[in-house]
C-alpha positions in Angstrom: 87.5 76.6 110.9 86.7 76.6 107.3 88.5 76.5 104.0 88.7 79.5 101.7 88.7 78.6 98.0 88.9 81.5 95.6 90.0 82.8 92.2 91.4 86.4 92.1 91.9 88.3 88.9 92.4 91.8 87.7 89.1 93.6 86.9 89.8 95.1 83.5 86.3 96.0 82.3 83.9 96.5 85.1 80.9 97.5 83.0 81.2 94.4 80.8 81.5 92.1 83.8 78.5 93.7 85.5 76.6 93.1 82.2 77.5 89.4 82.2 76.4 89.1 85.9 73.0 90.6 85.0 72.6 88.3 82.0 73.3 85.2 84.1 70.8 86.3 86.8 73.4 87.1 89.5 72.0 88.8 92.5 73.8 91.7 94.1 73.6 91.0 97.8 75.7 93.7 99.3 77.6 96.9 98.8 80.3 97.2 101.4 83.0 99.6 102.6 85.8 97.7 104.4 88.6 98.7 106.7 91.2 95.9 106.9 94.0 96.1 109.6 96.8 93.5 109.3 99.1 92.3 112.1 102.3 90.3 112.4 105.0 89.5 114.8 107.9 91.9 115.1 110.0 89.5 113.1 107.4 89.0 110.4 106.8 85.4 111.5 103.3 85.2 110.0 104.3 86.5 106.6 107.3 84.2 106.6 105.1 81.1 107.1 102.4 82.3 104.6 99.8 83.2 107.3 97.7 86.2 107.8 96.0 87.9 110.8 93.4 90.6 110.2 90.8 92.7 111.9 88.1 93.7 109.4 85.2 96.2 109.8 82.5 96.0 107.1 79.9 98.8 106.7 76.9 98.2 104.5 74.8 100.7 102.5 72.4 101.1 105.5 75.2 101.9 107.9 75.2 98.5 109.6 78.6 97.5 110.8 80.2 94.1 111.6 83.7 93.4 112.8 85.7 90.1 112.5 89.1 88.8 113.5 90.4 86.4 110.8 93.4 84.1 110.7 94.4 82.6 107.4 96.7 79.6 107.2 99.3 78.7 104.5 98.1 78.4 101.0 97.6 74.9 99.6 99.3 74.0 96.3 97.0 74.2 93.3 95.7 76.6 90.6 93.2 78.3 92.9 94.0 80.1 96.2 92.9 77.7 98.9 93.7 78.0 102.6 92.2 77.4 106.1 90.4 80.3 107.5 89.3 80.9 111.1 86.9 83.8 111.8 85.7 85.3 115.1 83.0 88.0 115.1 83.8 90.8 117.6 81.7 93.7 119.0 84.5 96.2 119.3 87.3 96.2 116.6 89.4 98.6 118.7 89.4 96.1 121.6 90.2 93.3 119.1 93.3 95.3 117.9 94.3 95.9 121.6 94.0 92.2 122.3 96.3 91.4 119.4 98.8 94.0 120.6 98.7 92.5 124.1 99.5 89.1 122.6 102.6 90.6 120.9 101.4 91.3 117.4 102.3 94.5 115.7 100.2 96.6 113.3 101.5 96.3 109.7 99.0 98.2 107.5 95.4 99.2 107.3 93.6 99.8 104.1 90.1 100.6 102.9 88.3 98.6 100.2 85.0 99.0 98.3 83.3 95.7 97.6 80.2 94.8 95.5 79.1 91.3 96.3 77.1 89.1 93.9 75.7 85.6 94.3 76.0 83.2 91.3 76.2 79.5 91.0 76.7 78.8 94.7 79.6 81.2 94.8 80.2 84.8 95.9 81.5 87.1 93.2 83.2 90.1 94.7 84.0 93.3 92.7 86.7 95.1 94.7 88.3 98.5 94.4 91.4 99.2 96.5 93.7 102.3 96.9 96.9 102.4 94.8 96.5 98.9 93.3 93.1 99.2 91.5 90.2 96.9 90.8 89.9 93.1 91.1 87.3 90.4 91.0 87.3 87.5 93.4 85.2 84.3 93.0 84.8 82.4 96.3 83.0 79.1 96.5 82.6 75.7 98.2 84.9 73.8 95.8 87.4 74.3 93.0 84.9 73.0 90.5 82.2 75.5 91.6 84.6 78.4 91.4 86.0 77.4 88.0 82.5 77.0 86.6 81.5 80.5 87.6 84.8 81.9 86.3 84.2 80.2 83.0 80.5 81.3 82.9 81.6 84.9 83.3 84.2 84.7 80.5 87.1 85.1 82.9 88.8 81.7 82.3 91.6 83.3 80.4 92.3 86.0 82.9 95.6 85.3 84.9 95.0 84.1 88.4 96.6 86.1 91.3 97.8 84.2 94.3 99.0 87.2 96.4 96.8 88.7 99.0 95.6 92.3 98.8 97.8 93.2 101.7 100.9 91.8 100.0 100.0 93.5 96.7 99.5 96.9 98.5 102.6 96.6 100.6 104.7 95.8 97.5 103.2 98.9 95.7 104.0 101.1 98.7 107.6 100.0 98.7 107.9 100.4 94.9 106.6 103.9 95.0 108.4 105.0 98.2 105.2 105.8 100.0 105.2 105.4 103.8 101.6 104.9 104.9 100.2 102.8 107.6 96.5 103.7 106.8 95.8 103.7 103.1 92.4 105.2 102.2 90.4 104.7 99.1 91.2 108.2 97.8 95.0 107.6 98.3 97.0 108.9 95.3 94.3 111.3 94.1 95.1 115.0 93.7 93.1 117.2 96.1 89.9 118.1 94.4 90.4 115.6 91.7 87.7 113.3 90.3 86.5 110.5 92.6 87.7 107.0 92.0 85.1 104.3 91.3 85.8 102.8 94.7 85.3 105.9 96.9 82.7 104.8 99.4 80.9 107.3 101.6 77.8 106.0 103.2 75.7 108.1 100.7 77.6 106.7 97.8 77.2 103.1 99.0 73.5 103.6 99.5 73.1 105.2 96.0 75.0 102.3 94.5 73.0 99.7 96.3 69.8 101.2 95.0 71.0 101.5 91.4 69.6 98.9 88.8 73.0 97.4 88.0 72.5 94.5 90.5 
């Protein structure tokens, strides 16, 4: 069991932030496509106690795939988002989901995410694109001080911090817009044949992005 310490903010100007990451010598270490499936009891007991239960599948630019079951505990009080986190690697995400169902947990929502991961100052800087709610940056590190230092170094210290999880933000947006979806893809909300969103992440697109000079 570890402790997740992170700062989450809206990503307003991706090009500018990528420029600052390059200037500070940040290394882009991964370009990922994620599928995140969230579970809860029928009564919503996990959400009511500020906990989360997820099965995540990550696919990298070379097609390599990893899957993990994650439980997140209640958030601690403080300016940054800090909570216990227990992760268990699994070989088969479908069997992992079946196990959670057998234990009485129900599927709530699944959503895709595009993630560009950088390493800077002992922290991970994640540039995330999600369907329907847009782009964000997360800085995760070993301590509040480390996370805040990287946030300041990247010129993000005045950006409002977001405490809510992506799942909560997405579910709220679905309710607001009257959309009933259980699997929300990266191209959700686009008109058929319309321009691709920055987060659209086919294997080819991930590979091309990983090979680009921006990282």
